[in-house]
C-alpha positions as CSV (number, residue, x, y, z in Angstrom):
1,M,-11.1,-26.1,-20.7
2,V,-10.5,-23.8,-23.3
3,L,-11.8,-20.6,-22.7
4,K,-11.3,-17.2,-25.0
5,S,-11.5,-13.5,-23.8
6,T,-13.1,-10.6,-26.0
7,E,-9.9,-8.9,-26.6
8,A,-7.1,-10.2,-28.1
9,R,-4.1,-11.2,-26.1
10,S,-0.6,-10.1,-26.4
11,P,2.2,-13.0,-26.0
12,A,4.7,-11.0,-24.7
13,I,2.5,-10.5,-21.4
14,F,1.7,-13.0,-19.0
15,D,-1.8,-13.9,-18.4
16,E,-2.4,-14.9,-15.2
17,M,-5.8,-17.4,-15.7
18,L,-4.9,-18.3,-19.6
19,T,-2.0,-20.5,-20.9
20,T,-1.1,-19.2,-24.7
21,D,-3.4,-22.0,-25.7
22,H,-6.3,-20.7,-24.0
23,A,-6.5,-23.4,-21.1
24,A,-6.8,-22.4,-17.9
25,R,-3.9,-22.2,-15.4
26,R,-4.6,-24.4,-12.5
27,P,-5.7,-22.0,-9.9
28,Y,-8.1,-20.9,-12.3
29,E,-9.4,-24.1,-13.6
30,A,-12.8,-23.4,-11.5
31,V,-13.0,-19.9,-12.0
32,A,-12.7,-20.6,-15.8
33,E,-15.3,-23.0,-15.8
34,W,-17.8,-20.4,-13.5
35,L,-16.8,-17.8,-16.3
36,A,-17.8,-20.2,-19.1
37,T,-21.2,-20.6,-17.6
38,Q,-21.9,-16.9,-17.3
39,T,-23.6,-14.4,-19.9
40,R,-23.2,-10.6,-20.1
41,G,-26.5,-10.2,-18.9
42,S,-25.6,-11.7,-15.7
43,I,-22.7,-10.4,-15.3
44,K,-24.4,-7.1,-15.6
45,K,-26.9,-7.6,-13.5
46,K,-23.9,-8.8,-10.7
47,Q,-21.9,-5.5,-11.4
48,E,-25.2,-3.4,-10.5
49,E,-25.9,-5.1,-7.4
50,A,-22.0,-4.9,-6.5
51,D,-22.2,-0.7,-7.2
52,A,-25.3,-0.8,-4.7
53,I,-23.9,-2.7,-2.1
54,F,-20.7,0.0,-2.4
55,R,-23.1,2.6,-2.4
56,R,-24.9,1.6,0.6
57,L,-21.7,1.1,2.9
58,G,-20.3,4.8,1.7
59,I,-17.0,2.8,0.1
60,T,-15.8,6.1,-1.7
61,F,-12.6,8.0,-2.1
62,A,-12.0,11.5,-2.8
63,V,-10.4,13.0,-5.7
64,Y,-8.6,16.3,-4.9
65,G,-8.5,19.2,-7.6
66,E,-11.5,18.8,-9.6
67,G,-14.6,20.6,-9.9
68,G,-17.5,19.4,-8.4
69,S,-17.8,16.2,-6.1
70,N,-14.6,14.7,-5.4
71,E,-16.5,11.8,-3.8
72,R,-16.3,8.4,-5.9
73,L,-17.5,4.9,-6.1
74,I,-14.7,2.6,-5.6
75,P,-14.4,0.7,-9.1
76,F,-14.9,-3.0,-8.3
77,D,-14.2,-5.7,-10.7
78,L,-16.0,-9.1,-10.1
79,I,-13.9,-11.4,-11.4
80,P,-11.3,-12.8,-8.6
81,R,-7.6,-12.8,-8.9
82,V,-6.5,-16.5,-7.5
83,L,-3.0,-17.2,-5.9
84,S,-2.1,-20.7,-5.4
85,A,-0.6,-21.6,-2.0
86,K,2.9,-22.1,-3.6
87,E,3.4,-18.9,-5.3
88,W,1.8,-17.0,-1.9
89,R,4.5,-19.0,0.4
90,S,7.2,-17.6,-1.9
91,L,5.6,-14.2,-1.6
92,E,5.4,-14.2,1.9
93,R,8.8,-15.5,2.6
94,G,9.9,-12.3,0.5
95,I,7.7,-9.9,2.3
96,E,8.8,-10.9,5.6
97,Q,12.4,-11.0,4.8
98,R,11.8,-7.1,3.4
99,V,9.9,-5.7,6.3
100,R,12.3,-7.4,8.7
101,A,15.2,-5.6,6.7
102,L,13.6,-2.4,6.4
103,N,12.5,-2.1,10.4
104,A,16.4,-2.6,11.2
105,F,17.1,0.1,8.8
106,L,14.8,2.5,10.2
107,Y,16.6,1.6,13.9
108,D,20.1,1.8,12.5
109,I,19.4,5.3,10.9
110,Y,18.3,6.9,13.5
111,H,21.2,5.4,15.7
112,R,24.6,4.6,14.7
113,Q,24.2,4.6,11.0
114,D,26.2,2.0,10.6
115,I,24.8,1.2,6.8
116,V,26.2,4.9,6.1
117,R,29.8,3.9,8.1
118,A,29.9,1.1,6.1
119,G,29.7,2.8,3.0
120,R,26.3,0.8,1.4
121,I,24.4,4.2,1.3
122,P,25.6,7.7,0.7
123,A,25.2,10.2,3.9
124,E,23.4,12.6,2.1
125,M,20.5,10.2,1.2
126,I,19.7,9.8,4.5
127,N,20.6,13.1,6.7
128,Q,19.5,15.5,3.7
129,N,16.4,13.8,2.6
130,E,13.2,15.6,3.9
131,A,12.0,12.4,4.8
132,F,14.2,11.8,7.7
133,L,13.1,13.2,11.1
134,P,16.3,14.1,13.3
135,E,13.7,14.6,16.1
136,M,13.8,10.7,16.0
137,I,17.6,10.4,16.3
138,G,18.3,8.1,19.6
139,F,14.9,7.4,20.3
140,D,13.8,3.6,21.1
141,P,10.2,3.0,20.1
142,P,8.4,0.1,22.2
143,R,10.1,-3.6,20.4
144,N,12.0,-1.3,18.6
145,V,9.5,-1.0,15.8
146,Y,9.0,1.8,13.6
147,A,7.0,0.6,10.8
148,H,4.0,-1.4,12.2
149,I,1.5,-1.4,9.5
150,I,3.4,-1.6,5.7
151,G,1.5,-2.2,2.4
152,T,4.2,-3.6,-0.2
153,D,3.2,-3.1,-3.9
154,I,4.1,-6.1,-5.9
155,V,4.1,-6.6,-9.6
156,R,4.5,-9.5,-11.7
157,T,5.7,-10.3,-15.3
158,G,6.0,-14.2,-15.5
159,E,5.4,-17.6,-13.8
160,N,7.2,-17.0,-11.0
161,E,8.6,-13.5,-11.6
162,F,7.3,-11.2,-8.8
163,F,9.0,-7.6,-8.2
164,V,8.4,-5.2,-5.6
165,L,7.4,-1.8,-7.5
166,E,7.3,0.3,-4.1
167,D,7.4,-0.2,-0.1
168,N,4.7,1.8,1.9
169,L,5.9,2.6,5.5
170,R,4.0,5.9,6.6
171,T,0.2,5.2,6.0
172,P,-0.6,2.6,3.7
173,S,-4.3,2.4,2.9
174,G,-6.4,-0.2,1.0
175,V,-7.1,-2.5,3.3
176,S,-10.7,-1.9,4.2
177,Y,-11.1,-2.3,0.4
178,M,-9.6,-6.1,0.8
179,M,-12.1,-6.7,3.3
180,E,-15.1,-5.1,1.6
181,N,-14.3,-7.0,-1.5
182,R,-14.4,-10.4,-0.3
183,E,-17.6,-9.7,1.9
184,A,-19.1,-8.4,-1.7
185,M,-17.7,-11.5,-3.5
186,M,-19.0,-13.9,-0.5
187,H,-22.7,-12.4,-0.9
188,L,-22.7,-12.4,-4.9
189,F,-20.8,-15.6,-5.8
190,P,-21.3,-18.5,-2.9
191,E,-21.1,-20.9,-5.4
192,L,-17.6,-19.8,-6.5
193,F,-16.7,-20.1,-2.8
194,S,-18.0,-23.5,-2.5
195,A,-15.6,-24.7,-5.5
196,H,-12.6,-23.3,-3.7
197,R,-10.6,-23.1,-0.3
198,V,-9.8,-19.6,-0.1
199,R,-7.9,-18.4,3.2
200,P,-9.8,-15.9,5.0
201,V,-9.2,-12.2,5.4
202,E,-11.7,-10.9,7.7
203,H,-9.6,-11.5,10.6
204,Y,-7.6,-8.7,10.0
205,P,-8.9,-6.1,12.3
206,E,-8.6,-8.6,15.2
207,L,-4.7,-9.3,14.2
208,L,-4.2,-5.5,13.8
209,R,-5.7,-5.0,17.3
210,Q,-3.3,-7.5,18.4
211,T,-0.6,-6.0,17.1
212,L,-1.4,-2.3,18.2
213,E,-1.9,-3.6,21.4
214,S,1.6,-5.6,21.7
215,V,3.5,-2.0,21.5
216,A,1.7,-0.1,24.1
217,P,4.2,2.1,26.3
218,A,6.1,0.2,29.2
219,N,3.9,1.8,31.1
220,C,0.8,0.6,30.6
221,K,-0.7,-1.3,33.5
222,S,-4.0,-2.8,32.1
223,D,-5.4,-3.3,28.6
224,P,-4.0,-0.7,26.5
225,T,-6.6,1.7,24.7
226,I,-6.2,2.2,21.3
227,A,-7.8,5.1,19.1
228,V,-7.9,6.0,15.6
229,L,-6.4,9.3,14.8
230,T,-8.0,11.0,11.2
231,P,-7.6,14.2,9.8
232,G,-11.4,14.3,9.8
233,I,-14.6,13.5,6.9
234,Y,-12.6,15.2,4.2
235,N,-9.3,13.1,3.9
236,S,-9.5,10.6,1.0
237,A,-9.4,7.6,3.1
238,Y,-11.8,8.8,5.8
239,F,-14.1,5.7,5.0
240,E,-10.9,3.5,5.6
241,H,-10.6,5.4,9.0
242,S,-13.9,4.4,10.3
243,F,-14.4,1.3,9.4
244,L,-11.0,0.0,11.4
245,A,-12.1,1.7,13.9
246,D,-15.4,0.4,14.0
247,Q,-14.2,-3.0,13.4
248,M,-11.5,-2.7,16.4
249,G,-14.2,-1.7,18.3
250,V,-12.0,1.7,19.1
251,E,-12.8,5.4,19.2
252,L,-11.9,7.2,16.1
253,V,-10.8,10.5,17.2
254,Q,-9.6,13.8,15.9
255,G,-7.0,16.0,17.3
256,S,-9.3,18.8,18.7
257,D,-10.8,15.0,20.7
258,L,-7.5,14.8,22.3
259,F,-5.4,16.7,25.3
260,I,-2.5,16.3,27.2
261,Q,-2.4,16.1,30.8
262,D,-0.5,15.0,33.8
263,G,2.0,13.2,31.2
264,A,-0.7,11.4,29.8
265,L,-2.8,11.5,26.4
266,Y,-6.5,11.7,27.0
267,M,-9.6,11.7,24.8
268,R,-12.8,13.4,25.5
269,T,-15.9,11.3,25.7
270,T,-19.5,11.6,26.9
271,K,-18.6,9.9,30.1
272,G,-15.6,12.4,30.7
273,K,-11.9,11.5,29.8
274,D,-10.3,8.4,29.1
275,R,-6.8,7.7,28.7
276,V,-5.1,6.4,25.0
277,D,-2.2,4.7,25.3
278,V,-1.5,3.7,21.7
279,I,-2.8,6.2,18.6
280,Y,-2.8,4.6,15.0
281,R,-2.3,8.0,13.5
282,R,-3.7,8.1,9.7
283,V,-2.1,11.8,9.9
284,D,1.1,13.0,8.2
285,D,4.0,13.3,10.4
286,A,4.1,17.4,9.8
287,Y,0.5,17.7,11.3
288,L,1.2,15.1,14.3
289,D,2.2,18.3,16.9
290,P,2.1,21.9,16.3
291,L,4.5,22.1,18.7
292,S,6.9,20.1,17.4
293,F,6.4,20.3,13.7
294,D,4.0,22.6,11.2
295,P,2.9,25.4,14.0
296,H,0.0,26.1,11.5
297,S,-1.4,22.5,11.5
298,M,-5.3,21.8,13.1
299,L,-5.1,18.2,12.6
300,G,-2.6,16.9,15.3
301,V,-2.6,17.4,19.4
302,P,0.0,19.9,21.1
303,G,3.2,18.2,22.8
304,L,1.7,14.7,21.4
305,F,5.8,14.1,19.9
306,D,7.0,15.1,23.5
307,L,4.8,12.4,25.1
308,Y,5.8,10.1,22.8
309,R,9.3,10.4,23.5
310,A,8.7,10.5,26.7
311,G,7.1,6.8,26.5
312,G,3.7,7.9,27.6
313,V,2.0,7.2,24.4
314,T,2.5,4.7,21.0
315,I,2.2,6.6,18.1
316,V,1.5,4.0,14.9
317,N,3.6,3.9,12.3
318,A,6.3,6.2,14.3
319,P,7.3,9.2,12.9
320,G,10.1,9.3,10.3
321,T,9.5,6.0,8.6
322,G,8.6,7.7,5.6
323,I,12.3,7.5,4.5
324,A,12.1,3.8,3.9
325,D,9.5,4.3,1.7
326,D,11.3,7.3,0.3
327,K,11.5,6.3,-3.8
328,A,15.1,7.5,-3.9
329,I,15.7,5.3,-0.9
330,Y,14.0,2.1,-2.7
331,A,16.6,2.0,-5.1
332,Y,19.0,0.6,-2.3
333,V,16.6,-1.9,-0.6
334,P,18.5,-4.8,-2.0
335,D,21.6,-3.4,0.1
336,I,19.5,-3.0,3.1
337,I,18.6,-6.3,3.0
338,E,21.7,-7.6,2.6
339,F,23.4,-5.5,5.1
340,Y,20.9,-6.3,8.1
341,T,19.8,-9.8,7.0
342,G,22.9,-11.4,5.4
343,E,20.6,-13.0,2.7
344,K,20.2,-12.3,-0.6
345,P,16.6,-10.7,-1.6
346,I,14.0,-13.1,-2.0
347,L,11.8,-10.6,-4.2
348,K,13.9,-8.2,-6.5
349,N,13.4,-4.4,-6.9
350,V,12.0,-3.1,-10.4
351,P,15.4,-2.1,-12.2
352,T,15.9,1.7,-11.1
353,Y,17.8,4.7,-12.4
354,R,18.5,7.3,-10.2
355,C,18.4,10.8,-11.6
356,S,20.8,12.4,-9.2
357,L,23.6,10.5,-10.3
358,D,25.1,12.1,-13.9
359,S,25.5,9.1,-15.7
360,E,21.7,7.9,-14.6
361,R,20.3,10.7,-15.4
362,S,22.0,11.0,-18.7
363,Y,20.6,7.8,-19.6
364,V,17.2,8.5,-18.2
365,L,17.2,11.7,-20.4
366,D,18.2,9.8,-23.4
367,H,15.7,7.0,-23.2
368,L,12.7,9.2,-21.5
369,S,10.0,8.0,-24.4
370,E,10.8,4.2,-22.9
371,L,10.5,4.7,-19.2
372,V,8.8,5.3,-16.4
373,V,9.3,8.7,-14.3
374,K,7.8,9.1,-10.6
375,E,8.9,11.8,-8.3
376,V,10.9,10.7,-5.2
377,H,8.0,11.9,-2.7
378,G,5.1,11.1,-5.3
379,S,2.2,8.9,-4.7
380,G,-1.4,7.9,-6.0
381,G,-0.1,7.9,-9.4
382,Y,0.6,11.3,-9.6
383,G,3.8,13.4,-10.8
384,M,4.3,10.7,-12.6
385,L,5.7,10.2,-16.6
386,I,5.0,7.1,-18.4
387,G,6.8,7.4,-21.7
388,P,5.4,5.4,-24.3
389,A,2.2,6.9,-23.6
390,A,3.5,10.6,-23.3
391,T,3.0,13.2,-25.9
392,K,6.2,15.0,-26.9
393,R,4.9,18.1,-25.2
394,E,4.9,15.7,-21.9
395,L,8.3,14.5,-22.6
396,A,9.4,18.1,-23.2
397,E,8.0,18.9,-19.6
398,F,9.6,16.0,-17.8
399,R,12.9,16.6,-19.3
400,K,13.0,20.1,-18.0
401,R,11.6,19.0,-14.3
402,I,14.4,16.4,-13.9
403,E,17.0,19.0,-15.6
404,A,15.9,21.5,-12.7
405,R,15.5,18.9,-9.6
406,P,17.4,15.9,-10.8
407,G,17.2,14.4,-7.3
408,N,13.4,14.7,-7.3
409,Y,13.0,11.8,-9.4
410,I,13.9,8.1,-10.5
411,A,13.1,6.4,-13.6
412,Q,12.0,2.6,-14.1
413,P,11.8,0.5,-17.5
414,T,8.3,-0.2,-18.3
415,L,7.6,-3.6,-17.4
416,A,5.2,-5.7,-19.0
417,L,2.7,-6.1,-16.1
418,S,0.5,-9.3,-15.6
419,T,-3.1,-9.4,-16.6
420,C,-5.8,-11.0,-14.9
421,P,-9.7,-11.2,-16.8
422,A,-12.2,-8.1,-15.9
423,A,-15.4,-7.8,-16.4
424,T,-16.1,-5.2,-19.4
425,A,-19.4,-4.7,-21.6
426,A,-18.4,-6.8,-23.8
427,G,-17.5,-9.6,-22.1
428,F,-14.3,-10.7,-20.0
429,A,-11.1,-9.2,-21.1
430,P,-7.3,-9.0,-19.8
431,R,-6.6,-6.2,-17.6
432,H,-3.3,-5.0,-15.9
433,V,-2.8,-5.7,-12.2
434,D,-0.8,-4.9,-9.4
435,L,-1.0,-6.4,-5.7
436,R,-0.7,-4.4,-2.1
437,P,-0.7,-7.3,0.5
438,F,-0.5,-5.9,4.2
439,V,1.9,-7.3,6.8
440,L,1.8,-6.2,10.5
441,L,4.7,-6.1,13.0
442,G,4.7,-5.8,16.7
443,D,5.4,-8.7,18.7
444,K,5.7,-11.2,15.7
445,I,4.8,-10.7,12.1
446,R,1.3,-11.1,11.2
447,L,0.7,-11.2,7.2
448,T,-2.9,-11.4,5.8
449,P,-3.2,-13.9,3.0
450,G,-3.9,-12.1,-0.4
451,G,-4.4,-8.4,-0.1
452,L,-5.5,-5.8,-2.6
453,T,-5.4,-6.2,-6.0
454,R,-5.7,-3.0,-7.7
455,V,-6.5,-3.2,-11.5
456,A,-6.6,-0.8,-14.6
457,L,-9.7,-0.8,-15.9
458,K,-8.8,1.0,-19.0
459,K,-7.8,-1.0,-21.8
460,G,-3.9,-1.2,-22.2
461,S,-3.3,1.1,-19.2
462,L,-0.6,0.5,-16.7
463,V,-1.8,2.8,-13.9
464,V,-3.8,0.8,-11.6
465,N,-4.7,3.8,-8.9
466,S,-8.3,4.4,-8.1
467,S,-7.3,8.5,-8.3
468,Q,-6.3,7.6,-11.8
469,G,-9.0,5.2,-13.0
470,G,-8.2,2.0,-11.8
471,G,-10.2,-0.2,-9.7
472,T,-9.9,-3.2,-7.1
473,K,-11.1,-7.2,-6.9
474,D,-10.9,-9.7,-4.6
475,T,-7.8,-11.7,-4.0
476,W,-7.8,-15.6,-3.3
477,V,-5.2,-17.5,-1.8
478,L,-5.7,-20.7,-2.1
479,E,-5.5,-23.7,0.5
480,D,-3.1,-26.8,-0.2
């Protein structure tokens, strides 16, 4: 069928739903037919109902550094993003290849550093990187797994053109929104689900629990006791921490709830102390243990890191995993994949310029208005310059930053990110999207079909982060 949006579309940007002659692509055919029956009034009513659901559930995120209330409702778009079974299989293979290689890389750099010896990565990129944790050298975590929970950010530019934008191996967030988006869509539009065979995502908490249990310490003699360690209610992802603990049927704890006694970790409960075998931590490395890291931290547990190294508890994700998602290391991931797997990368990187290198920095400074510049350790859309949308003042400021600390920045071309239809006040219109699939790695790889689609709700915007005005939508992977 032929369907038109309320806004003109750029022929240079891949529209995931519509072809250039406004025909619906095959995965979207039933969605397009449904959209054609909707009015602005019906969409507005459903949007209000969705907002009420999320408000009742308390699905919010925190925005730091602003006056007044810093809690916001997660913007949710009603129109699902749809991937065919064939598209997902291709993504799945590439994601699995990538996470295996990154885990092998983590094991290597904390042991022999063969990749450095082979000249594939400069030694200073590892040993002088602030995300590298020397305290992890020589330590073998259970099953030799460092990154158990991984969020891989993927963008699309064409029919079969997918790129990895970045890897998140520290404490990736967003999976609770993926699940609540699906729950809301099934409640709001049951007729849409009856017209599709959509692969489920609601089993993620069970898969997460299985993964956590599979990496329990070797001396764990019974069913492992798991706890989710949160920094507390003021953390931007606190909703997710409590959501996942509840869904897995495990305790949500803060550092003050835990203590070490006789070579074991315990949590305080109303019935007394209870031993903890696996900690799914949502606390950054520096704050995990004031005896080993930041002595001023009130968020961690004194002695936790030594207990971990002694095999008394498993920390998920392992301390020191952050170096594998450092944006300076990102540029080397294709080499990492080839070195550890002997294969060419299935999913490509976005071309990346390293400002630490004289020749590449010179190019970046000469083409600043055309590039996206990112801080190596930045996240959430902060510390980033989008050259084509920047003012002369912003360009001049970033030029000074790069010249002062070149190793702190990378740059990438401004990609023509694909669009999906989004509900607007005037009807539906194309908006740029990315995708964060969630991967679990323990005794085996467990990959939930789809993931979290983030959408730039502002017209023309490429920034999808919720802290920067973006929203989310349900992601459908269709059965064959």
